[in-house]
C-alpha positions in Angstrom: 124.3 24.4 150.7 120.6 23.4 151.7 121.0 20.9 154.4 117.3 21.4 155.6 115.8 18.0 158.1 119.7 16.9 158.1 121.5 16.6 161.6 125.3 16.7 162.1 127.2 16.0 164.8 130.2 17.8 165.4 133.4 17.1 167.6 134.9 19.5 169.6 132.2 22.3 168.6 132.5 24.0 172.0 135.0 26.7 170.2 137.3 27.1 167.8 136.9 25.5 164.2 134.6 22.8 165.8 132.2 26.0 166.6 132.4 27.4 163.4 131.9 24.2 161.8 128.6 24.1 164.1 127.3 27.6 163.3 128.0 27.1 159.4 126.1 23.9 159.4 123.2 25.1 161.3 123.2 28.4 159.3 122.6 26.1 156.2 119.6 24.4 157.1 121.2 21.0 159.2 119.6 20.6 163.4 123.4 20.5 164.7 124.5 18.3 167.8 127.6 19.5 169.6 129.9 17.1 171.0 132.5 18.3 173.5 134.1 18.2 177.0 133.4 21.3 178.1 130.0 21.8 178.7 129.7 25.3 179.5 131.1 26.4 176.7 129.2 24.0 174.6 125.7 24.9 176.2 126.8 28.1 175.1 127.9 27.6 171.5 123.9 25.8 171.3 122.6 28.1 173.2 124.0 31.2 170.3 122.4 29.0 167.5 119.6 28.5 168.8 118.6 32.2 169.8 119.9 32.8 165.8 116.7 30.5 165.1 118.4 27.4 164.1 118.3 24.1 165.6 120.9 23.0 168.1 121.6 20.6 171.2 124.8 20.0 173.1 125.7 16.7 174.0 129.3 16.1 176.6 131.4 14.0 174.5 134.6 12.4 175.2 136.5 11.0 171.9 138.6 9.4 173.8 136.3 7.3 175.5 134.2 4.5 173.4 131.4 4.3 176.6 131.3 8.2 176.6 130.8 8.1 172.1 128.5 5.3 173.0 126.5 7.3 174.8 126.7 10.3 172.6 125.3 8.3 169.8 122.7 6.9 171.6 121.4 10.1 172.8 122.1 11.9 169.6 119.8 9.4 168.0 117.3 9.5 170.6 116.8 13.5 169.9 116.8 13.1 166.2 115.6 10.3 163.9 118.9 9.6 161.8 123.0 11.2 161.5 123.0 12.5 158.2 126.7 14.4 159.3 129.2 13.7 160.9 132.1 16.4 161.6 135.1 15.0 163.3 136.9 18.5 164.3 137.8 17.9 167.9 141.7 17.5 168.2 144.8 18.2 170.4 148.4 19.0 170.2 151.1 20.8 172.2 154.7 22.0 170.7 157.5 20.6 172.5 160.8 18.9 171.6 160.1 15.3 170.5 162.6 14.1 173.3 160.3 15.8 175.8 157.8 14.1 174.6 156.4 11.5 177.4 154.1 8.1 176.7 151.4 9.9 178.2 151.5 12.7 175.3 152.2 10.0 172.5 148.9 8.4 174.3 146.8 11.5 174.4 147.8 12.9 171.0 146.6 9.1 169.3 144.3 8.6 171.4 142.6 11.8 170.8 143.6 12.9 167.3 143.7 9.3 165.5 141.2 7.0 167.4 138.7 9.3 168.2 137.8 10.3 165.0 138.2 6.2 163.8 135.6 5.7 166.7 133.0 8.3 165.9 133.0 7.5 162.6 132.4 3.4 163.4 129.5 4.7 165.7 127.7 6.6 163.2 128.3 4.9 159.2 126.5 1.5 159.6 123.1 3.3 159.2 124.6 5.7 156.2 125.6 2.5 154.4 122.3 0.8 154.7 120.6 4.3 153.5 123.6 5.1 150.9 123.8 8.3 152.0 125.4 10.7 154.4 128.4 12.4 154.9 131.9 12.0 157.0 134.4 15.0 157.3 137.2 15.1 159.5 139.5 17.5 160.2 142.8 18.0 160.7 146.0 20.3 161.5 148.1 21.6 158.2 150.6 20.9 160.5 150.3 17.3 159.6 151.2 18.0 156.0 153.5 20.7 156.4 155.5 19.7 160.0 156.6 22.5 162.0 159.4 22.8 165.0 158.5 20.7 167.6 155.6 19.4 166.0 156.6 15.8 166.1 153.2 14.6 167.0 152.0 15.5 163.3 
């Protein structure tokens, strides 16, 4: 996979699958823009990528907040002329019995795992449509496919 000259934004990129996605895309030649709530870990992840001679920036991002998504988009486009790849990797869940789930739990789950990726896609998709070029990847948990005890949210 050759992504030289491409720019990728990755949500949930400070750790785990998001960080691995950013590292993989950077190794393939993309300039990656890591978005996450965890500023310290996000800055460290971007620095580690840059230390390997690859292009990376970190921008704080809360995918549950439309204003944060808009600010992230504006800053990403200020740093790079276009975004070619969007990787929605941010996600959250907690294993607990359904009868213990609260309205706040469900709101956080839906806002982060459903509405977040929808809003991030929406923020970047129009220029991709106009260019007839771009890729959007949304990562989800296998628990949504197979189910698990206490994983009612999936």
